[in-house]
N, C-alpha and C positions, 0 to 999 in steps of 0.2 A: 354526504357530508356533515360528522357530527360537530357540532357547534363547542366553542369556546367554554361557554356557559358549565356542558354536561361536562367536558374536562374534567373541570374545576370543581366539580362536583363529584363525581366520579372516581378521581385519581388526585385529590389535592397535595400539594406537598413536592409534586414530581414537576419537573420541569415538563415545557411544551412537547420536544423531542419526545422523551421518555413514556408521556402520555399518550402520544399517536403510535409509538411501538407498541407499547399494548393492545390499541383499538385494530393493528395490522392482524395482530391473532398469532404470530409465528415464535416460536423458539428463540429467548437470548441467549448467547454462550459469554459468559464472561471469566475474568479471572486475570492472567499474566500472556497465555497464549494456547494457541489451542494446536493440540498436536497434527494432525492431519485435516486439513479442508475436504478431501477429498471422500468421508466417509465419516461426517458428523451427521446426528439426523434432521432432517428439514421434518417440517409442515405445512401441509398447503395453502397456497395462499391467494387467496381471491383475486385482492385486488391486480397482482402481478400477474396469473397466472402461473400453474406449475406450484411447485414447492416453494422453501426460502428458510431463513434461519438469521437471525441479527448477531453480530460479532463486535460485542461491545465491552473492547477490554483495557485493561487498567490505564493505559497511558494515552488516553484518546482524548480525554477531559475537553469533551463538548465540542472540540473544533473537528474533528473529522472522523469518521465511524465506519465501521464495513456492513456487508449481508453477503450470504452466497445464495443464487439462484438457482434452481434445476428444473432445464423445459424438459418434456415428456418426448420420447421416440416420436419422430414427425410432429411432434409440437411446435406451438409456438407462445410468445410471451403476449400480453393483453397494452396492446397501446400507450403509449403514456408521455406524456412530458412534465416536467420540473423544474422549478426554479431555484436547483441548487447542482452544482459544478458533480461528474461523474465520472472516474476513468473504471476503466473495467478490466478483466486480466480471467482469461480461457482456464478452467481447470482440465476440462474434460471434455472430446466431441467435437463437430463442425458444425457450421449452422452459416448463416448469410442474418445481417438487419438491413431493415428498411427503414430509411432516414427524410422527413419532411416538415416544413415549417408549417401550413396549415391546412385545411382540407379543400383539396383539386386540386394542391400542386403535385406535378410529378415525385414518387418515390427512388429517393437515390440509396444505392445497392450496393451493398459492399459483404464480401465473405468472410469467415474468420473461421481458427479451427485452434487443439488446444495448443498454449502456446502465444496466444496474440494476445497486444497489449492494447488497447485505443479508450479513446476518449469522446463520449457522449455531448454535442455542443450543448451550450447551455439555454432550457425552456426552449427546445425543437424537440416535434415527436418521434416516437423510434419505436422499432418491433422488434424481437430476437426470434428466428426460427431454428429449430432444432434441423439439420440437413441428416440426420441419420435415424432410419426407420427401426433400428432394433436396441438402440442405447439412448439414452438420457443424456443431455449438454448440460454441464453445469461450470458456472463460473462466479468471482465475485468480484463484486462494484465496489467503490470505495468511493463515499462524497462527502459533501458538504452539508448535508441535511443536518446534524444538531445544530451547527450555529445556525441556518439559514431559517430552521421553523423557529428555536428555541427567538430568534430574533424579532418575526415578524410576528410568529404565533397567530399566522390566520392562513389555515389550509388551501382557501380560497385564493388564494394570492401563491399561494407556492407549485398548484397541480393546475391553478386553469386559466393563469395570467396569458393572456394573449401580447405579451409586448415582445417584439422582437431585436434580437442582438445583430446586424447585420454585420459588427467586427467580429464574430465569434462563426457564421456558418451563413452562406450564401450560397449553397446546393451548387459550388464550384466542381467541374467533372472531375480533377484530380483529387478533391480531397481527401477522400482517406484509399489513395492509391500505393501508399505505404514511399510513395516518394519522399524525401526529407532537406533539409539543410543543418551542413555544420557550422558550429561558431566556435569558436578556442574556448576553453576550461572545458572540453571535455562535453559540450554541450550537442544535442540533437533535435531541430524542431521538425512535428510532423504531427498525424491527426493518425497515424496507425503502425502499428509494428507489427508484422506475420507473424514473426517467433522470435521471443525473448527468450527462450534459452538457448538459440544459434547469436544472436546480435553478436556483432564483433564491437569492443571494450577498449577502451585507451590504458595507457599504464596510468597509474594515480599513485606514484610512489612515495609521497608524503603521509600515504594511510597505513604503509608498512607491508610488509608480509606479502611482498609482489604484488601488490591490489592493482586491478584495473575496472575501471568505473566509466559509466556516460549518464548522463541527464539527460531527460527527454521534459520537450516542449509543447504541450496539447491544446488546439484548439483556441487560443488566447489563454489559457484557463491560470485561476491562480493553483491548481492541485494541477501539479507535477508528478515527476516518479524519476528513478534512477535504477539499474541494475550495477551492482558489484561484484567481483569474482575475486578468490583469493585460494593458494596454491593448498597442496597437501602440504600437513605437517607444519604447517603457518599459522597465525592469528593475528590481527589485525591490532589497531591500537586503539585503546578505551577514548571516549568523547563523549560528549553530552551538546542538548540541545533542548528547545522547548515541545509540546508535544505534538501527536498528529504523524507520527511518523510508523505508516503499516509496513511491516517487513514480513515478504513471504519468500519462504527457500523455492529455490527453481530447483537445486540440484546438490549434492553433498548428504555429510551425513555430521552434525557434530552437538555443539555446544553454545550459546551465548550466557554473558554472567551480566547484572546488572545491580545497581544500587544506588543510595541517592548522594547528593553529590555533597555533602556535608559529613555524614558519617551513618551507617548502617549497612545490616546483615545483608550479603549477597544474594541474590534471586536467581537459580542457574536455571534458564531454559533448553532444556534436548530440542535439537531438530532434526528433519529429513525433507526431501521433497513434501511440500507441502504444507507444510507448518506453519504457522501464522503467530507473530508477536509486536505489543508496541511497546518502548520504552517510555518510564512515565517520565512526565514532565522535569526536566536538568538531573535526570540520574544520569552517571556513569552505564555505558553500556560496554562490552568487547566479543567481538565475537572468533569463535575457535574452531577449524577446521581437525576432527578428530578422523575422517574413512580416508576414504582410498580414491578420491577425485576429485576436483577442484569444487570446491563450495561456490554458490553462486544467487544472489538472493535480488528480488526487486523492492521497494521500497516505496510505497504510494506519500509521497507527503507534498510540502510549497515549491511551487514554484520557484527556478530561480529569477525568471524575466516580473513576472509577478506577486511571488511571495509574500502575504500580507500573516504572515504569522512567524514568522523570524529575529530574532533579535538582532540589534546592533552588531555585536559581537561575529556572528553568522556572516550577516553581508560585507565587511570588513574584513574577510580572510581567516575568520576564526576557524571553523571546520579542518584549516590545515597547523595552525600554530597551536605551540604548546600554551595548557594557560599557563606557563613563568610568563609570556610573551601577551599577555589577555587573552587569550584562544583559550579554545574548547578543547582540545585534544591534550591526553594524556602520554607523551613519549615514553617508550619501554626501559627506559632509565628511569623513569620517577616511578612507576609501576610498583606494588609489592611484590618481591619475587616471590612469595608463594603463588601468585599467579601460574607464573610457567613451571615450576614444580609440579601444580594441578595438575595443565596442561599436559607435560610432560609423562605426567604419569593415568591418563586416560589413554592417548597412546599408543603405553606399553598394552595395555589390557588389548587393546588389535595390533598389536607383532608390529606396532610400525614407529619410523623414529623420525625425534624433532629435529624440520631444517632450519631453526630461526636459529640467527649468530648469538654468539655471547653478548651479555648487556652487562654496564659498568653500570650497576647499579649508583642512584645520587644520596638515598637513604634506607636505611635498616626494616626489614616488615615489620 
């Protein structure tokens, strides 16, 4: 294990998390978005086994970050545990994972496939196995590693701590069964989602455009997630929030616009299945379905139950309230008319019609 003094002498001026990433020796992908997580180049990752790459996008803000890991055909990852939370989405392949608390414990096993979405309990040993002998398995993991490594700057604590969290995991027989419990407000508490592509969503009309949505609560973690979907020929209302919402496209073709809350140029992020992007802190962002099928995306972010990085307006209903009422959403009537004009032009390129109703704009462009 590399000492902190070695870090400082070698990588002075960077955060402990950035120093640790360099020691890991795999590529780091930066910018506003990744076109396709399935095709990015990976490099050998000795600590985890297989290959990997870090995803360090602009909006992560040292609160949350991601990586892609690939397990070779018939292979397995190295056993590991860590003192930071992690959620996983399977991009390709099928396999199984073992989970156990300490050496000598019975290992609990569950199976996964492309589209599975689940959480690793905090500081619990785990190992992933590729169930296919002819193809690699690839997944994306989103973690609180930046927050924890920067805070403690002690890798021995992060990777070798023996503390057990019984509130997080007690090897319950049905822990990864996929069974869940529904709560008001489109919340589903579970530890395993077998198929994020087909999971049934609930109406979320206040977000506009016939939107549907479900929030997931995993392993009593502060790291949660949600899935949203919206129809062909539509786009969602713009909104803004704090850092650390990692978005992965599950289906559809289109784009998102992101721009600073006060003023600034819009950044256009084109997307398709497998794309990933992160809206920067307090930037407006808005999603547009310019394809021929519903657009569905998965967001890794703060838990509704234990969220630690959301500001007060969000907890008090801000996601569904107009900024005119103290919320963090822009109603269609308040947006720049140019936004809809651009969307209609994008649809015309594909021979598609806009299905949005007319708006009575409150201001001029």
